[in-house]
N, C-alpha and C positions, 0 to 999 in steps of 0.2 A: 675692511669684512674680511672673518674667517675665511680660510683659503680650505675648500673641500675637492676631493675628487670627483669633477664635474663629468657626468656625461657627457656634456656639450662639446667637453673638448674630443676626443674620439669623432664623434659625428660631424665636429667641425673640420676636421683632419679630412675625412671621406669625402664632404662634400666639396670642398677645396679641389680634390684630385677628379671628381666626377665633373666639376663645373668647366676644369681643363680639358677633360677629353670631349665635352659635349661641343666645348667653344671649338677645339683645333681639329675633330675628326674632320676627314680621316688621314692626318698627316702625312699626307700625300704631296708631293709635286713642289716641294719648297723652293724657292726663288725669291730673287730681289724683286720689288715690285717694280716696273717699267718706268722711267720716266719720272721715280720720286727720289728725291734726296734724303740724307739723313735728317735733316730738320723738318722736311716736311712728311714724313711718317705722322708725326703725333696730330697732322691735323687729318682728324677723320671725316670723311663724306657723310653728305646728308642723305638719306634715302627717303625718296619720298612716298614711293609705294611700296608699303608693307602691308602683309594681311593682319587682321586683326588677330588671327590666332598669334601671330609671332609677336605681336606686341603685348599682348596677355602675358605671352609664354617669359618674353624678357623681363615682365613686372615681375610676374609672381617667382620664377625661377630664384631670384636673388633675395627675396624674404626670407625664407629660411636661413641663407648665410650671414645677413646680418643680424636676426634673432640669436643665431646660436653664438656667433662673434660676439653680441652683447653679453649673452649668459657666460662663456668661457672665461670674459675678460673678467665679470664681477664674481664669479663662484670661484677662481682663483684668486683671489684677492684684492683685485682692481676697483677703483674709487667709481660711483656712479659715471662722475665726469670722463673718466675713461673708458668705460665702459660704450657711453654714450659716444664719443669722437672714435675709436678705434670699431665700434661696431657701424660706423656709416661709413667711415674715410677709405676701411680695410677693403670691401667688397667695390668702393667704388676705382679704388687704386688696380683690385685685382681686374676688373672689369674692361678699365681704360687698356692694362696692360694685353689681356686678351684679344681685344678689338684691334689693336696695333700690331700682333702677332698673327691676326688673320689677313693682314695685307701682303703675308708672304705666302699664303696658300691660296694658287686662284680657283680652288673650290668655294673657297668662304668668302662672303662681303663682309668686310668692316661697316659699320656703322655709328656715326654721332648719336644718330636716335637710341640706337640698340644701347648704348653706354649711358645715356640718360633714362631709358627706361630701368636698367639693372639698378642704378642709382637710387631712383625713384623706388625701385623694390624693397633694396638696403634699406632705404630709409622706413619704409613700412614695417620693415622687420623688427627692426630696432625700435620703433613706437612703440610695437603690440607686446615685445618684450619688456620694454620699460614697464607697459600697464601690467601685466604680469607681477613683475616685482613689486611696483607700488600696492597690489592690491592682495600681496601676500601670498600668491598661489605659487611662486617658485619655492619659499621656504616651507610650504605646505608639500610641496613636492617631493622637495630635500628631506622632510618627516618621513613622507611614506616611503619612499627608498631605503633611508634607514632602517624600517620595519619590516620590509620585505628582502632584502639583499644584504649579505655580509660585505664587508669591507674588501675593498680593491676591485670592485664588482665591474666598475665603469666601462671595460673594454668588452665583458663578455655582454653586457646590456646594452652596448651600442653595435654588438653583432646580431641579436637578437629583435632588435628593432630594424635593422637592414634585410634580414631575411625574408620578410616579406616581398621587400622589393626585388630579389633576387630572384624569387619564385615567378615575378611575372616574366621574365625573359623564357623564349620557349626551351624545352630541355629535351634531351634524346630517352630522358627515361624522369615519369614523374617526381617531384622531389630531389632528381639528380643534378646536383650542382658541382660544380669545377671543370666544365668541360672544354677547359683550355690547350687541350694537348694541341687539335688540330691547328691553332694559332702558335704555337712553338714551333712544330713540324713548318710551316710555310716560312716562319722567320729563318729557319736553319736552312732549307733550301734555297731560301733568298740569300744566306749568307755564303755558302760556296758554291754559287752560281758560276757557271763557266771555269769550275776548275777541274783537276784531275779526279778528285775524287767526289765530284758532285752525282754521278750515277751510282756510287755505293753506297754513298749515304739515303739517297733514296730511297734505295731498296731496303736498306736497315731500317729506315722510319718508316716505312708506307704502313699507314692503318690497315689493320688487318680485317675491317669492314668495308663495305661500300653500298652504293644508293641500292644493290639490288641482292644484297649479302640477307641471309633471313635473319628474321629480328630475333630479340632478344628472348629466350626460351620465359615461361610463365613464371618459372619458379626464379630465374636471376632478377625478373622484372618486379616479382614481387619483394624479392630481398631488394633490392634499389629503393625500392620506395618506403620501405621499413627503415633501413639505413636514413634514408632522407630525412625523413621522420624524428628518429630518433637523436639525429644528429643535433638539432636546436634543443632538445627536448633535454639532453644528456647537460648541455651547455646551462640551460635553467634552472635544472637542480641541482649543480656545483656551486650558483652562486645566490639561490633563492635562500632563505633561512628554513631548517626543519619545521615539519608539520604541515598541515592541509596547506599552506601556499605554495608548497611543488606541487602538489595535486593538481592545484588549479593553474600553474604555469603548464603543467603538460598537456591540460585537458585544452589552454587557450593554443598553444601551441598546434593541435591537432584541428581546433577549428580554423586557424590561420591557414594552415596547409591546405583546408577544404576549400576556405572561399579565395585566397590568392591562386592555387593552380586552377579551379573553376574559373577565375576572371581572367586566367591568363589562357585560356585554351579557347575561352569565348574572343578573345581579343586576335585570336592567331586565325581560328577558323570559323567563325558566327557564332552569336547568341544561341543559334540551332542544336550547336555541336558543344555547348558548356560543359557538361557532363561526361563526354567522351571518354575523357580520362580513367574513368569510376571503372574498370574493366573487373572479371573475375579473379585476375591476379592481384589488382591494387588493394579491394576491399578486403580482403582476409589479412594484407601485410599490414593495412593499417590500424586493423583492430589488434593483432598481434604488438605490432610496436607500441601501441598506445600501452597496454597488461603489461608489458616488458618495463616500459617508462616509469607504469605504475609502482611498479615493484621495485625499481629501486630509488624512488622518493625515500623508502627507508632504508638507503645506505649512506654510507660516510661520503664526503663531497670527493675527498682522493679518490677513492675507490670507482666513484662515478666518475671522475674525472678521466682515470685510466681507461674505463671502459669506452667514454665519450672520444679519446683519441683513436682506438682501435676503431669505433663506428665511421669515425669520418674518413680516416684511412682507407677503411674497406670502401666507403662511397667513392671515395678518388678511384679508385681502382677499377670498379666495378662500370664507372661513367665511361671512363679511357677506353675499358673495351666494348662499349655498347657501338654497334656498327650504325652506319649513317643512314638517315633514314629521307626518303624523297620529299614527303611532308614535312618533315624536320627543315629540309633544305629550304623548301617556299616558303615557310612561315620565318625564317632569320631574312631570305630577300627580300619578304615586307616591311619586316621591322626593320631593315636595313635602308628603306626609302622613304620617303613624304614627311610627314607632322611627327612622327614617331622618331625621328632620329636622334635626338636628344633625349628622348627618353630609352631610346634604344640604347644608347651607348651608357646611361647611368646602369639601367636593369644589367645589361652585357657585363660590364665589369662587376659589378658585386656577385654576380651568379657567377662570375669565372673565378675569383677570388676569394669567395666567403669560407669555401672549406679551408683554403689553407691559412687565412687567417685563425679560424679555429682551433687548427691543430697548434698554430704559435702560441695562443693563448692558453691553450689546454698544457702545454709541452711546458711553459712559465708558471702554471700554476701548480704542476707537480712538482717542479723545480724549485716552491717557493718553500720554507718551513713556516711550519704551522705557530 
């Protein structure tokens, strides 16, 4: 089969990283499992009592992985047999390795049942992807992508696909992604703990805001919302072919922003507060960002890429300066507990890294010759 720049490849890489995070979270307390030899590590225990939710989660979480791997192998020139074999065996091997690694974490419980459910989920994903290939749907998707997007757009399209997932994780500012500085500060403090310069470093990198600090002014909050919408909108304009399709992509970004942020608010604070994020500051910001993005549809891709780079960088800087919010902290605690722990890890990491991946892609786009 002819090789293509497949969207499945960057999505597959992102999904593998997120699967590793969700399986090994919280990455703390590593130790050799007591009473287990090196050979016995491969003998996963069978857990009799697991919730129905966990069983379905283990089954369905690996279905996209199997499907993406099947499509990635097929679209990059592999044969149908190779796509079937790798699409099934790859997730099985990954799941087995992660379940084995869980034995080194006292807070995680490895299970042979989980591995079998993961493998069954990968099989489901491979079969569904095979059916899509047999029905010609994958070829029609490729043709549609060729009509809508420019060449070498797989990375940006993958970021656009992941953007709604990032919005589901609670943010200090609506649509404000990239709030990773607290985690980096904690890592830096832990690295120099019990050293002579620990106090000096803590004073240097201590956050400006606190839980009782004043929230962002309405103008800065509105700016954060506008930048949060313009970031994916500019990315979409750069990779979409000129014409009405660009405007459709911009309007689609607006719709996704409304739906994903409303869903995130409902998950965090209850359905009765689902629209609480639509404040007098956010509504004008959304309107202004939509009009500005619509105007950018007439500009060249390199100009839009340069503007997008400024937009995403400004968004990261603004989010870093947002003070801590007690409601935001409570929301994080709720996501880090209970059934949402796996999805929490996925949405959290996407929300943290999305702006930086967008910056990297835009820099590469500007460096590339036309």
